[in-house]
N, C-alpha and C positions, 0 to 999 in steps of 0.2 A: 556610380556604376561599380558593381562588385563582381569579382570572379572568385570562385572557390575551387581549390584542388585538394582532394582528400583520398585516402586509401585506408581500408581496414578489413579485418577478417570477421565475418558474422557467422556464428555457430548457433543454430536453433535446433534443439532436440525435442522430440516427442516420444514418450516411452510409457510402458506399463509393465507390471510384474506378473509373472505366471509361474504356477507350481501345480502340476496335475490339472485338475479342472478349475482350480481357483485362479482368478485374475483380478487385477485392480483396474480402476478407471485410468484413462490416459492423463499424463501430466507433462508439462513442458518446462524447459529451462533454456534461457538465452544468454549468450555471451557476445560481446562486441569488443574487439581488441585490435591494437595496431602493432602488437609484438608477438613473436613466436618462441620466446625464451622459456616458457613454462607450458606443461601439458594442459590441454583444455580443461581436464577434470579438476585441476587445481584452481580454476578461475570461477568467479561468481559464486553461486551456491550449487553448482552442478553435482558435486560429490554427495552433499547432504540430500539433495533432491532425489537422487537415485536410491540412497539408503532409506529415505523416508517412504518412497514408493514401495520398496521391497517389504517394509514393515507393515504395509497396509494390506498384505495378503490375508491376514486374520484381523477381525474387528471385535470390539467390545461394545455392549449395548449402553446407550445413554437413556436412563429411566426418567420419565416425567419431564416437567418444565421447571426451570429455576433461573434466577439471575446469577450470572457469574462473570468471570474474566475471559476475554478473548485476547490471546497473544498473537498479534499479526506478524507474520514473517516478512522479510524484505521482498519476497515474491508476491505476497497477497496485499501488502500495504499500498502499492500503486493503484489497485482497483478502488480502494476506499478513498484515497487521496484524489483520484481522478473524479470520483462521484462528488466529493466535497467541492472541488473546483468547478465542476460542471453545474452543480446545484446553486452554489453561492457566489462564485467569482468570475464566471465566464460571460462571453458575449450575450448569449441568449437570455440568461436570467437577469442580466443588468439592463438589456434593451427592453425586455418585457416588464421590468420592475417587480419580478417575483422573488428576487433574492432576499433572504432574511438578513443578509449582511449589507444591504443597500446603503444604510446610514451608519455603518460600523467602522469606516476607515479611521485609523488612529485609536481604535478602541480594542479592548480585550475580547477575543473570540475563542480562545483556547487556553489550556494550561500554560503557565509561564515557562515551563520547560520545553515547550514546542517551538522550534524554529524550522520553517520549511522554505526552501529557496529553489528557484529555477535558474540553474547555472550552467549553460552550455559552454562557458569559458573555463570551467573548472578543469584542472589538469587531469582529473580522474574520469572525465567524460571524453570518450573517444569520438573524434570528428564532430564535435558539437557545433550547433548552428552558429554561423558568423554574421548572417544578416536575416532580417525578419521577412515574413511573407509580404509585408507592406514596403519593403525596400530600405529599411533603416539598419544601421549597424547594431547587432545584438549586444545587449548588456545584461549581465547577471543581476538578479534582483531578489529581494525577500518578499514572499507572499505573506508569511506570518513570521514575526520576529519577537521572540520571548512572549509568545501568546497574543501579540497585538497584530491586527490586520494592517498590513502596510501597503498593499496594492491589490488591484483586480487584474485578471488575465485578459486584457481587452485588445482587440484589433484597433487600428486607427479609425475605421468607420464608426464603430460603436463608441469609441472614446469621444469622437466629435459629436455624436448624437446625444451622449449622456452627460458630457461635461467632465468626465473623469479622465485621468491621464492614461495613455496607451501603455501596455506592458513593455518591459524592457526587452523581451524576446518572445518569440512565438513557439518555443520548444517545449518539450515535456521532460527536460533534464532535471529530475528531482534530486535535490541534495538535502539531507538531514543528518547532521553529525550525531555521533554516538553519545550516550549519556553516561551515568556513573555506575550502572548496575550490570554485572556480568549476566549473560543470558541464562546460565545455569541457576543463578540466584533468583532470576525472574520466575523461572519454572517452579522452583522450590517455594516461592511465596504464594502461589496460587492455591487457594482452598478448594475451589471447584471451578473448572472452566475448560477452555479449548485452546490448543495451538492450531491456528487456522492457516493452512497452506494455500487454499484457494477458496474463493467465494463465487457461488453461482446464483444469481438473482436478477430480478428485473430492475428497471430504473427506479431510483428512490423517488418519493413524493416531493412536492415543492418544498415542504418544510424539512426534508431530510430523513423522513422515516424510511427504513430499509428492512427487507426481509428476504431470506434466501437460504440455500443449502451450504453448509460448511463442507467443502470437499478437501480431500488429502489432509485431513485434520486428525488431531489426537486429543483424547480425554485426559485431563489432569485432575487428580484428587489428592488433597493433602500434600501437595508438592511433588507428587510422583506421577509420571506418565504411565497411564494404565493400558494404553493401546490405541490403535486407530479406531475411528468411528464411521458409521454409515447412516444415511438417512437422518441427519441431524440438522435442524434448522437454527438459524440465529436471526435475531431481529433487534432493532434499536433505532436510534436517531443519530445521524451523522454530526449534528451540531453538539448534541449532548456528549457524544463520544470524545470530541476534542477536549471537553472539560472534565472527563472522567479518566484521565491518564493515571495509570499505576506506576509505570516505569518505562524508561528507554534503555535499551541494551548498550553496553560499552562497545560491543562488536558491531561492525557495519559490513554490508556486502556491496562490493563494487563490481558491477557487471559490464561497465563501459558505457551504459546508458543512464545509470542512476547510482547514487550512493545513499543507502538507506539502512537504518538499524532495525531491530525488532522493537515493536511498541505494544504494550499491554494496556487494555482499557477495561474498566469495570462497568457493571450495570447493564450488561447485554443479556437479553432473554435467550436462553438455550433450551431448545425443545427436542426431546428424544421420543422414544417409544412410550406410549401411555401404559401405566401399570395394568397388567391383565390383558393387554391387547395381544391378539394372535398374529 
């Protein structure tokens, strides 16, 4: 029998930038904290998100279609990681046996620099889960460790049905430590690609193919940020993405719900306006 007592401050902002008749799309930024010793704008990525939104009042065109690098921010990374877990490691795909990782436990599924954990007990996670939906005490665990698949994210029911072990917790408290590369150097190393602040797309296919619109995103050419983009599509494969890592930022963003760095991946198809299109 478990009892939980917790208290925190949740700040969830939705905003857009406006100047004359120009306006950006809406963007959101969330903070979860149990302390009030710092202004909210200094927490998470709120200050950068506001500045990036203001910078999107004017856009630059992306011409044609090319393969390039996408640099995922700590704000957009959970969407991709959530789709990876949903497609390859969750209850549904394991029960239906549609996961391409079904026989991959203990094997490499990602670049060896990638370690992804679900850690509600981490001190940087505010009011993290202490007992699971199945009534067990929550334990931190590695989903991927040094590129190797260590666990699935399974409930007790699906674990019993499939023969795999249940997950250590039922939270989405994502923790990935920073790497060796400063964020500024990651940007400078991009020949042509996008900094992706948000992704808007449908559910990926069973094999992990994805396609959608890069929102709140910026074009990078020859290591220089050229400006915000609009109507730009990105497509690729989630499993391939994990094996096409370029770099992990030294910096991480802690918003009380997750601890995540910036991650850059190569080989993504970026589609802008066709040359000559009106």
